[in-house]
N, C-alpha and C positions, 0 to 999 in steps of 0.2 A: 390599389391595395390588394394584398394577398387574401385569397379566400380561405380563412382558417376557421375551423369549427370551435364552438364554445366548449370549454372543459367540463368534464363530468366529475363531481366531487366523489371521492371514494369513501364509503362508510363501512363496507364489509370487505375484508381481505380474503383473497383466495388461499386455500391451503395447498401447499406444495406436497407432493408425494415423492418418496424415495423410489426411484425406478431401479429395479435390479439389473445389473449389467450382465448382458448375455454374450457379449463379444469379448473374447480374451486375446491378449497379446500373442502374436505368433510365437510358438515354442522356440526357445533358444537351442542352438546346437549343443550336443553333449560336451562335458568337460573332457578335453583330450589330454590334459596334463595329469600327473600323478597327484590326485587330490589329497591322499593321506600325507605325502611328503610336504605338500603345501601347508596343510594344517599344522603339522609338526613344526614347520619352520616358523609359522606365526606364533605357535605356543612358545617356541624358544625365545622369540623376540620379547613376548610378554613376560616370560619368566625373568629375563634380564632386567626388564623395567621394574618388576615386583621386588627383585633382590637389590634394587638400588644401583645397578650397573651405570657407570658414568657415560650414558648414551650420547650426551652432547659432544663429548670429546671423540667418541667413536665415529659418529657420523661426520664430524668435521674432518677427521683423519681420512675417512673413506673418500670424501670428496676431493681431498688434496691429492690422492693417488689416482684420480681420474674416474671415479664412479659416476655414472650418469645421474644428473639431478632429476628427481621426479617432481613434476609440476603437481602440486597438491590441490587439485580441484576435482569436484565430484558433483554429479546430479543423481538424485534418488528418483527413479521413475515410478509412476503409479503402480502399486502392487495389484496383481490380478486376483480376483475372487474365484477360487477353484472349488468352492463348496458345491455340493451336488445340486442344491436347490437354486444356486446362483443369487442368493438373497443376502449375502454378507459383504457386499462391496463397501458399505460404510465402515465395516470393521477392518477390511483390508486397507482402506484409505487411512484409517486411524493408526494402524500399525506403521504404515509408511510415514505418516506425519510425525509420529513419535520418534522414529529413527532419524528423520530429517532434522527435527528440532535438536536432538542430541548432537548430531554432527555440526549443526550450525553454531554450537557453543564453542567449537574449537577455533580459536583465532587464527591458527596457522593454515587452516583448511578453507578453501573457497567453496562454498556450497550454493548451488543454484536454488532459487526459490520454488515453492510449490506452484505458484502461478506459471512460472516459466516452463515447468515440465508437464503441465496438464495437457498440452497439445499432443503429447506422445502417448496418451492413453489409447490402448488398442492399436498402436502403430505397428507397421511391419518394416519400418526403416531399420537398416543395420546400424550397429554402434558406430561405424566409421562415418556415417552421416550425422547422427545425433550429436556425437561429441563435438565436432566443429561448429554445429549450429548453436550449441549451448556454451561453446568455448570452455569445455572441460576435458580432462584427461581420462576420467574414470566414470563409469556408470554402475549404479547398484540397481539390480532388478530383483523382483521378488514376487511371491504369491502366498496366498493364505487359504487354507482349507480348514473350515470349522464345522463341526457337527456335534451338537449336544455338549458334552463335557470334554470333548477331545478337539485338539487343533494341531495343525502342522504348518509351520512357516518355512518357506524356502527362500534363500537369498544367494545371490551370486554377484561377485565383483568382476567387472569387465574393463580391460584396457581398451579404451575407445579407439585409439589410433590403429590397433592391430585386430580389433574385434576378437580379442583373446580372453578367455576366462582365467582369472588369477586364482580364485577359489570359489567354491560353491558348497553349500551344505543344506541339509534338511534338519529341521528342529521339531520332532514330534513331541507332544507334551499334553498333560492334562490342561484343560482350559481354566487357569487361575491367573489372576493379575500378577501374582508372585512369579509364576513360570514365564508369563508373557514378558515381563520386564527383564527377567534373567536372559531370555533369548535375545532381546534387544541389546542387552549389555554385551553378550558374546559377539553379536554382529558388529557393534561399534568397536570392540577390542580387535576384532579381525581387521577392520579397516585401518585402525590406528597402527597396527603392526605392519600391515602390507604396505602402507604409504610412508612408514617410518616417521610418524609424527612425534614431535617432542612434547609429549603430554604426560603428566604424572598419573599414577594409578588413582590418586585421590581425586583428581579432576574427572577421570573416567567414571569412578564410582558416583561422584556428585551429579554428573550429567545424565547418568542412566538409573538413578534411584527411582524406585517405584513411587508413583504419585498417589496410589490408593491400593488397598488390599481388598476392596469390595468390588467384586466382579459386576454386580448390577449397576453400581455407581459408574464404573468404567464404561459400561454399555451406554448409559444415558449420556455420559460426557461425549462419547464418540458420535452419537447421533446429533448432539447439540453442535459439535464442531462441524459436522457435515452441513447442517442447516446454516450455521454462521457464514460459511464460505460461499453460500449462494448470494449473500449481500443484497437482499431486498427486504422490504418492510415485513412481509408475511413470514419469510424464513427467519428473520431476527426474533420475532415473537416465539416461533417454535424452538429456536435455539435457547432463548431465555428459559422456556419451560423445561427443556431437557437439562440444562445446567443446574437449575434449581433442584430437580429431582436427584441429580448426582450428589449435590451438597446435602440434601436431606438424608441420603443413605450414608454419606461419609462427610461429616462436618469439618474434617481436616484436609479436604481435597483442594490444595492451593491453586492448582492450574484451573480448576473449574471456577473458583472465585475470580481468577484473572480474566478468563474469557467472558464470564458473566458480566463483569464490570465493563468490558469493552462493548459488549452487546447493548447494554443500557446506554452507553455513550453514543453509539451509532443511531439509536432510536431518536435521540434528541438532535444530534448534529446533522445526520443525513436524511432523516425521515420526518422532520417537522413536528416532533413531539415536544412537550414542555421541557424547560430547563431542569425541572425537578427530577427528571430521570438521571441527571448527573449526580444528584445526591446519592442515589443507589450505586452509581459507578464508584464514587469515593468510598462508600461503606464497604463494598465487596473487595475493592482493591486493597484497602488497608487491612482487612481481615486476611486476605491471601498472603500479604507480606508478613503478618504476624506468624503465619505457619511456615512460610518459606521465603527467606530474605532474597533469594535468587529468582523470584517470580517476575520474569520480564514483562509478561502480560499485565501484571498488577501495576508496574511502573508506567506502562503504556496507558492504562486506565486513568491513573492520577494525572498524567500529562494532559489527557483529553479534558479532564475537569478544569484544570488550571487555565487552559487556553479558551475553552468554549464558554465556561460560566463566569470566570473571574477575569478574563483577559490578562492573566498573569503569564505572559509568554516566556519570560526568562525562567520562571520556575518550571514551565512546561518543557523548555529545552533541557533543563537539568534532569528531569525525570526521563526524558527520551534518551539522553546520553547514558544514564544508568542502565536503561533497558538494553541499549546497544552494547554496553560494556559486558552485560551478561550473555547476550546473544549477538555477536559481531556480524552475523550473516542474516539478521532479520531485515529483509528488504523493505517490509512494510514500515517498520519503525524508522529505518534509514531515510526513506523518501519523505516521511512526515517531518523528520528532523531537518532534512535539507530544505523543505518548504519554510520551516520556522527560521532557519538561518537566513534565507532570502528575505523574509518579512522584516527582519531586523537589520538588513543591509549587510549581513556577514557573508558576502559573496565568496571570499577566499575560503572560509570554512565549508561553505556549501560545495564548492568545486572540489575540495579535498575528498569529499565522500564519493564523488562520481566514479573514479576509476574502478574501485572495487565493485560498486553497484553495476557498472557496465559489464564487468567480467562475469558476473554471476547471472546476468539476465538473458532473456530471449528477445525477439524482435519487439514484443509488446512493451516490456519493461524498459528496454533500451530507448525505444522511440519516445516513451513517456518521459524518461529522465532528461533526454536531450531537448525535448520540447519545452519542459519546464525551465531549463537553463536559458534558452533563447527568449522564452516568454518574459523572464525576469530581466532581460536586457532590452526589452521593448521591440524585439525583432519578431513580429507575429508571423510574417510570411515564412521565415525559416523554421519557427517553432511548429507551425502547422505542417510544414513539409515533412518533419520527422514523424508527426502523428499520422499523417496520410499514408506513410509507408505501411503502417499496421492496418489502418482502416480499410485500405483498398486490397489488402491481402486476405481479408475475410470475405468469403462468398456472401453476398447480400449486403456487404458494407456495414454502415453504422447501425442499421436496423437489427443486425444479428449479434451485436456486441453486448454482453450482459454485465459489463463493468460500468457502474455509474460514475466512477472516477474518470474513466476514459471518455465516456460520452459527455460528461460535464465539461471536461477540458476542451473537447472538440467543439462543444457549443460555444464556450467563451471565446475560443480562437476565431470562430466564424463571426461572432459579434464584433470583435475587435477589427476584423478585416471587412466588415460591412457586407458579409455574404448572407443575404436573407434566407435563401433556400437551405444552405448548410446549417444556419442557426436553427431554423424550424425543425429540421430533421433531428438535430442533436437534442433539442428540448424534448421532442416526442420520445426519443429513445431513452433519455434520462428519466422521464416520467414512467416509462414502461419498467425500467429497472428499479426505481425507488418506490413506485406507487404513491408518490407525494405530489398532490395536485398543484402545489406551488410552482412546479416547473411548467405547468400549462399556463398559469397566470403570467409567468415570466415570458413565455413564448409570445403571448398576445401583445403585452405592453411593449416588449423590446422590439418585436418585429414591426409594430407601428412606428416606433421611434426611429428605427433604422431607415424607414422610408419617409422620415420627416413628416409623418402624419401626427402632429402634436395634439390635435383635437381628438384623434382616435385614442391616444394615450390617456388623456385626462378623462374622457368619457368612459373608457373601460375601467380605469381605476375607480372612479366615483361609483360606478355600478357595482363593483366587486370588493370595495375596500373593507367591508366587514369580514369577509373571508380572508382577504390578504393580510389584514392586521394580525391574524393569528400567528403569523410567521415573522412578526416584527423583530424578534430577538435575533434573527439571522441576518439583519441588515441587508436585505436583498437589494441589489443594484437598481432594479427597475423601479423600486419604490423611492429610494433615497437619492438617486441621481437623475434618473430619466423623467420621473414625474415632476419634480420641482423645475427641472430644466424646461420641460414642456410648458409649465405654467408661465415661466419667464418668457419663452418664445411667443406665447399668446398674450403677453402683457399683463398677466395677473401676478404682480409682484408680491402682494400680501400672502397669497397661498404658497408661493415659493418660499417666503420667509418662514412660514410655519414649519415647513420641512427642514429648512436650514437650522432652526433653533432646536428641533428634535434631534437632528443629527449631531449637533454640537454637544447635546446633553448625553450622548451615548459614547463619546470618544475621549481618549486621553492623549493621543498623538505620540504614543511611545514606539510605534512601529511604522514602517513606511506607508502601509495602506491606511492606518489610522490617521497619520499626519495628512495624507492626501484627502481623506474624508473631512478632516477639520478645515482644510483649505476650501473645499467645496461648500461646506456648511456656511462659512463666512461669505463666500460669493453669493449664495442664495439669500443671505440676509443683507446684501449690498455693502459688506465691510471689505473693501478692496485691499487695504493695507494688511489686515489680518489674514486675508486669503493668500496674499503673496508670502507673508511670513511662514505660514504653515506649508505652503508649497515648497519653499526652500528647505524647510525641515525634512520634508519627504525626500527631496533629492539628496540631502546630506545622508539620509538612510538608504541611499542607492535605489530610489524610485526612478527607474530608467525608461518607463513607458513614455513615448515621444509626446511631450506636452505641446510641441509646436503645431501639431495637427489635431490635438484633442479638442473636439467641438465644445466640450464642457467648459473649457478655459477660454472660449472665444471672447468673453468680456475683458480679458487681460491682454489680448494680442497686441494692442497698440501701446502698452506700458513699457517704458525703457527697462524697468526692473524685471519684467517678465522676459524680455529678450536676453537680458543678462543670465537669467536662470536657464534659458534654452542653451546658451553657450556652456554654462557650467555642467548641465546634464550631458551634453554631447561629449565633453571632456571625460566625464566619469565613465561613460559608456565605452569610449576608446580605451581607457585604462583597463576595464573589465575584459574587453576583447583581446587586449595584449596579454593578459593573464591566461585566458583560455588558449591562446596560441602556443603557450608553453606545454600544453598537454596534447596527446595524440588521440583526440576524440574522433569518433566515426562521423562521416558525412551521411546524410539520409540514404544515399544509394549504397552505402557500405553495410547497412544494417542487415 
């Protein structure tokens, strides 16, 4: 048996500190083109739009006479903090995030996610390397200098293929939110004009409207957003504190309500806190939508409530589709929606999301997306091969990855492949990222089970069940699958039945995982026919994990109906693979 240390329960969280960024991105070469002419040209395009010029016909005619088509894809790189004290990086990141969000709302424009561009913070790579790596034609660079009541924002649009500046400008201004959002509007309009995007002035005004006029509220929101993106238990508490302060100063700050709602949801979903936190999620999300019907973060929050608290996944899908309709380039919402499609067996709808997501992502997001695809087909080896491309590209490997989503997925893949060492490393890294000790309990019970040490499983569970039961609402696999299976393996049928009855009381069978859990619940209670019925229901919902080698279904191996289900499942997997073959998805080595 592996020698693993006992977990230490966390009672006090460490407080993260914002570290001032002292390293700045290498200065770009000066603009060699006539900047004034470029800006006048952009102004001319915008004037035509504002005057109602029939630009759709104009651009169609231009393409007919051979004008080169511009691929409309862009990445907004992290803005540099050029302030004298070097203590405004959070503010620079906030300005970059605002511009990124505005551009993401343009359906015609492919916009790379914030996660994907983070690797280029302080990089010295030329645009000709960054563009192909992100699969975009244009890069937006920028910097922020803020001192007291004054600020200056610099932005420059670069043609990545030629490393050529298309326009650049400085925007000196008083530090007010009104002036800040006006600068962001000008930058967005410049990009719309330069890339000849077919977007109405009303849409431009809508996506660049000021969220607040209160400078102090904006400062708190920016700090809250910076904490939120650290994605750990402590940082989420700090984010909630900052978002609340922003709302106290401006009760009509819709986006602050939206991100606050999501922060509360993550406390419950990812960090082991009670489901009551989701009541706050719903409250703040609904308030945000009362203020701004186009608050995509608010719809995201409502979606999290419906799925995590009420198991109303169809309503959750509807909310996520609304959020994606508002912000078509929101990669976080898209991947969550893709997961929900998978859970309801909507493989075709899930796959339809993939091409755009792959175009907008870097090696991390692409690997994760493709890994999820093959995971849902039951091909764990190939799924892990996509994730490994990213894992092994990071110095220090899994221990240096700060995304609990990635480490959690890596952990599950290693469990499914019965790789004990990889599973333990993944569990420890996920615990480090979430500070949620349930991942350590999971590590011990699951690693014992993977080594067929069933007595070790039940001994550990019985010793720690009071602490573990705190997380029952999350239906952790080690408790509801592995523990009753271990009791069965040891011949204690009555204890296995107790788990089976509890599991049946928590499920409704509406999605593939739920139907599978219903099948296992019936098996643990020795109801073979019902177990087979719900297993078939799961397969009808495209549950494609290979049941023929799943040890949890060992009691069914010799049943003729089970063998028929194996054949049915294999046929559905072949159909899904045939559908995937119609797309030009990258292989792991092509990422």
